[in-house]
C-alpha positions in Angstrom: -9.6 -2.3 -17.7 -6.4 -4.4 -18.0 -4.4 -5.1 -14.9 -1.3 -3.0 -14.3 1.8 -5.2 -14.2 3.6 -5.4 -10.8 6.9 -4.5 -12.5 5.5 -1.0 -13.1 5.9 -0.4 -9.3 9.3 -2.0 -8.8 8.0 -4.6 -6.3 8.3 -8.3 -6.0 6.3 -11.2 -4.6 7.4 -10.5 -1.0 6.3 -6.9 -1.0 3.7 -5.7 1.4 1.6 -2.7 0.3 2.5 -0.1 -2.3 0.2 2.9 -3.0 1.2 5.1 -5.9 -0.1 8.7 -6.2 -3.5 8.2 -4.6 -6.0 11.0 -4.8 -9.6 10.7 -3.6 -12.3 13.4 -4.0 -15.9 13.6 -2.8 -17.5 16.5 -4.6 -15.2 19.5 -4.2 -13.5 18.0 -1.2 -10.1 16.3 -1.6 -9.8 13.7 1.1 -6.5 12.2 -0.1 -4.1 14.3 -2.1 -1.4 12.6 -4.3 -0.4 10.2 -1.5 2.3 7.6 -2.2 3.3 5.0 0.4 5.3 1.8 0.7 4.6 -0.6 3.6 7.0 -3.5 3.8 6.0 -7.1 4.3 5.8 -7.9 8.0 5.6 -4.2 9.0 3.2 -2.9 11.6 2.2 0.6 10.4 -0.1 2.8 12.5 -1.9 5.7 10.7 -2.7 8.6 13.0 -4.5 11.9 12.5 -7.4 14.0 13.4 -11.0 13.3 12.4 -11.3 14.1 8.7 -7.6 13.9 7.8 -8.2 10.9 5.4 -6.8 8.0 7.5 -10.0 5.9 7.4 -10.4 6.6 3.6 -6.8 5.3 3.1 -7.6 2.1 4.9 -10.9 1.7 3.0 -9.0 2.2 -0.3 -6.7 -0.6 0.6 -9.7 -2.8 1.5 -11.5 -1.8 -1.8 -14.4 0.0 -0.2 -13.9 3.5 -1.6 -16.5 4.8 -4.0 -15.6 8.4 -4.7 -16.5 11.1 -7.2 -12.9 11.1 -8.3 -10.3 8.4 -7.6 -6.8 8.1 -9.0 -3.8 6.0 -8.0 -2.7 2.4 -8.0 -2.5 -0.3 -5.3 -0.2 -3.3 -5.2 -0.3 -5.9 -2.4 2.0 -8.9 -2.2 3.0 -8.2 -5.8 -0.6 -8.2 -7.1 -2.1 -5.2 -8.8 -5.4 -4.8 -6.9 -6.5 -1.3 -7.9 -9.6 -2.6 -9.7 -10.0 -5.9 -7.8 -13.2 -6.2 -5.7 -12.8 -6.5 -1.9 -13.6 -10.2 -1.6 -10.8 -11.1 -4.0 -8.1 -9.1 -2.2 -7.3 -11.6 0.6 -7.3 -9.1 3.4 -8.2 -9.5 7.0 -10.4 -6.8 8.4 -11.2 -5.7 12.0 -13.2 -2.6 12.4 -14.6 -0.7 15.4 -17.7 -2.9 15.5 -16.6 -6.5 15.8 -19.7 -7.6 13.8 -19.9 -11.0 15.3 -22.9 -13.1 14.3 -24.8 -13.4 17.6 -26.6 -16.7 16.6 -23.3 -18.4 15.8 -20.8 -19.9 18.2 -17.2 -18.6 18.4 -16.1 -21.5 16.3 -18.7 -20.8 13.6 -18.0 -17.1 13.6 -14.3 -17.8 13.0 -15.1 -20.5 10.4 -17.5 -18.2 8.4 -14.9 -16.9 5.9 -13.4 -20.4 5.3 -16.8 -21.9 4.6 -17.5 -19.1 2.1 -14.3 -20.3 0.4 -15.6 -23.8 0.4 -12.7 -25.4 2.2 -12.9 -29.0 3.4 -14.3 -29.5 6.9 -11.0 -31.0 8.2 -9.1 -28.0 6.9 -11.6 -25.6 8.5 -11.4 -27.4 11.8 -7.6 -27.2 11.8 -7.4 -23.6 10.8 -10.0 -22.4 13.3 -8.3 -24.2 16.1 -5.0 -22.6 15.1 -6.5 -19.1 15.0 -8.3 -19.5 18.3 -5.0 -20.7 19.9 -3.2 -17.7 18.4 -5.6 -15.3 20.2 -5.6 -17.5 23.4 -9.2 -18.7 23.1 -8.6 -22.4 22.4 -11.4 -23.5 24.8 -14.0 -21.0 23.7 -15.1 -22.5 20.4 -18.5 -23.6 21.8 -19.3 -20.3 23.5 -21.8 -17.7 22.1 -20.6 -14.1 21.6 -23.1 -12.7 24.2 -21.3 -14.8 26.9 -17.9 -13.0 26.2 -16.5 -9.8 27.5 -15.7 -7.0 25.1 -12.0 -7.9 25.0 -12.8 -11.6 24.3 -15.2 -10.6 21.5 -12.5 -8.5 19.9 -10.1 -11.5 20.0 -12.8 -13.6 18.3 -13.1 -11.0 15.5 -9.3 -10.9 15.3 -9.2 -14.7 14.9 -11.8 -14.5 12.2 -9.7 -12.0 10.3 -6.5 -14.1 10.7 -7.9 -17.5 9.9 -8.1 -16.8 6.1 -4.3 -16.2 6.2 -4.5 -12.7 4.8 -1.7 -10.9 3.0 -2.5 -7.8 5.1 -4.5 -7.2 8.3 -6.4 -3.9 8.4 -7.4 -2.6 11.8 -9.7 0.4 12.1 -9.8 1.9 15.6 -9.7 -1.7 17.0 -9.3 -0.6 20.6 -11.7 2.3 20.7 -14.6 0.4 22.3 -12.5 -0.8 25.2 -12.0 0.9 28.6 -8.6 2.2 29.5 -7.3 -0.8 31.4 -8.6 -3.3 28.9 -7.2 -1.2 26.0 -3.7 -1.4 27.5 -4.0 -5.2 27.9 -5.3 -5.8 24.3 -2.7 -3.4 23.0 0.0 -5.7 24.5 -1.8 -8.7 23.0 -1.7 -7.2 19.6 2.0 -6.5 19.9 2.7 -10.1 21.0 0.6 -11.4 18.2 2.6 -9.5 15.6 5.8 -10.9 17.2 4.3 -14.4 16.7 3.4 -13.6 13.1 6.5 -11.7 11.9 5.6 -11.9 8.2 2.1 -10.5 8.6 1.7 -6.9 7.4 -0.6 -4.9 9.6 -2.1 -1.4 8.9 -3.8 0.1 12.0 -5.8 3.3 11.9 -6.1 5.0 15.3 -6.5 8.4 16.9 -4.6 7.3 20.0 -1.0 8.2 20.2 -0.2 5.4 22.7 -1.3 2.9 20.1 1.2 4.3 17.7 4.0 4.5 20.2 3.5 1.0 21.6 2.6 -1.0 18.5 4.3 0.5 15.5 7.3 -0.3 13.5 6.5 3.0 11.8 3.9 5.7 12.3 2.2 7.7 9.5 0.8 10.9 10.8 -1.7 12.5 8.3 -2.9 16.1 8.0 -5.5 17.3 5.4 -5.1 14.3 3.2 -1.3 14.3 3.1 1.6 12.8 5.0 2.7 15.1 7.7 5.5 12.8 8.8 6.3 9.1 8.4 8.9 7.3 10.5 9.6 5.2 13.6 7.5 6.4 16.5 10.5 7.5 18.4 11.6 9.6 15.4 8.3 11.4 15.3 8.4 12.0 19.0 12.1 13.1 19.3 12.5 14.8 15.9 9.2 16.1 14.8 9.2 17.9 11.4 6.9 20.7 12.5 4.8 22.0 15.3 1.7 20.0 14.3 3.7 16.7 14.6 5.3 17.8 17.8 1.9 18.6 19.5 0.1 15.5 18.1 2.6 13.0 19.5 2.5 14.5 23.1 3.0 17.7 25.1 5.5 20.0 23.5 6.9 23.4 24.6 7.4 25.5 21.5 9.5 28.5 22.2 11.2 31.3 20.2 14.8 30.2 19.7 16.0 33.5 21.3 14.7 32.2 24.6 16.6 28.9 24.4 19.9 29.8 22.7 22.4 32.4 24.1 23.4 35.5 22.3 26.2 34.6 19.9 24.7 31.3 18.9 23.6 31.5 15.3 20.3 29.8 16.2 19.5 32.7 18.6 18.2 34.8 15.7 16.3 32.0 14.0 13.0 33.3 12.7 11.7 30.5 10.5 11.5 27.8 13.2 10.6 27.2 16.8 12.6 25.5 19.5 10.7 22.3 20.6 11.5 20.9 24.1 9.5 18.0 25.5 8.3 18.5 29.1 10.3 15.6 30.5 13.5 17.1 29.1 13.4 20.0 31.6 14.6 19.6 35.2 13.7 22.1 37.9 16.7 23.6 39.7 17.2 26.2 42.4 17.0 29.7 41.1 20.2 30.6 39.2 21.3 27.0 38.4 19.8 26.9 34.9 19.6 29.1 31.8 15.8 29.7 32.1 14.2 31.4 35.1 10.6 31.6 36.2 7.9 31.1 38.8 6.0 27.9 39.4 2.4 28.7 38.3 0.7 25.4 39.1 1.5 21.8 40.1 -0.8 18.8 39.2 -0.2 15.3 40.6 -0.8 12.3 38.3 0.2 9.5 40.6 3.9 8.8 39.9 4.3 12.0 37.8 4.0 15.7 38.4 2.9 18.2 35.7 4.4 21.5 36.6 3.7 24.8 34.8 6.4 27.4 35.0 5.9 31.0 34.0 9.1 32.2 32.3 10.6 35.6 32.9 11.7 35.7 29.3 8.1 35.2 28.1 5.7 37.3 30.2 2.3 35.8 30.2 3.4 32.4 28.9 4.4 29.2 30.7 6.2 26.0 29.9 5.2 22.6 31.0 7.6 20.4 33.0 7.0 16.7 33.7 8.8 15.2 36.7 8.7 11.9 38.5 7.3 12.3 41.9 10.1 10.3 43.7 10.7 11.1 47.3 11.3 14.8 47.0 8.6 17.2 48.3 6.3 18.7 45.7 7.3 22.2 44.6 5.1 24.9 45.9 3.2 27.3 43.7 4.9 30.7 43.5 8.4 29.3 44.0 11.1 30.9 42.0 13.1 28.3 40.0 15.4 27.8 37.1 15.1 25.2 34.3 17.9 23.1 33.0 18.1 21.1 29.7 20.7 19.6 27.5 21.6 21.0 24.0 20.3 17.8 22.3 17.0 18.1 24.1 16.1 21.0 21.7 14.8 20.4 18.2 14.1 23.2 15.8 10.8 22.7 14.0 8.7 24.5 11.4 5.7 26.4 12.9 
């Protein structure tokens, strides 16, 4: 099949990734449904979604690994039409959940593997491996065997191996899932710093962890049932979700009937098609009578510096809202206390159910 000219997509040589009307089916199941996406050169995009939403299939399509019963759509990377190009000719860096280091090879030889496969000169291999190891802060580890390294260091070796080929795009599939919570936060910071050192490197990272998206991304793509639920800056998805699904996925969200939030006379009071979304940290607890919503504290949970407080609202019998408060120096509120809740008008976002 002849290559599709890049002009057909309206991109130039500096483009990142452009996917046009991608559909993937396995049997009767549609995994990706008419999805189009433009990722700019140098952008860090995280792809979020529940298991089975299509996020890993999207990454594998970019990498060239999808073999489906039905596949339609086009892919352009750095101005090259790659829809029908085999994986080893796409110049992509890959880092998956399993780091897949060769246990019998040193760190240097693991990182050099792809360069040797490309038959580069020994001097060029030495230079590029040294640069890659320096980039991931492992300059002195070239002689070490993988079994001697911690999980976090093994991941950095795998990252250096992906970067040493100077890829057009770096693809990350759940790169932090094998790490414990403390190490995950540390490596997350390292990834962010790495992208700052390589501002022209396009990175696509699939993850199920909302913190990865909020910390790492220039933009976040949240998927649902093979389609884009919302695409935008992480703060946009958090502060202005398009619907209840997005609101809940990016963090705790109180979704209330607008009649509870807006006073009589406000045109939004009688809204029936949308819900009023208020994040827990937007509420402040006040003495009874000092806010528009009244209720009773149903529970208080302490999470170190923060308190998670459930308040049963008078206006919604049998239901409660969640309030997040910094612990500070004030005494913890007692269960059963009657309180009011205050919030600002711009703390409320109307979303589709």
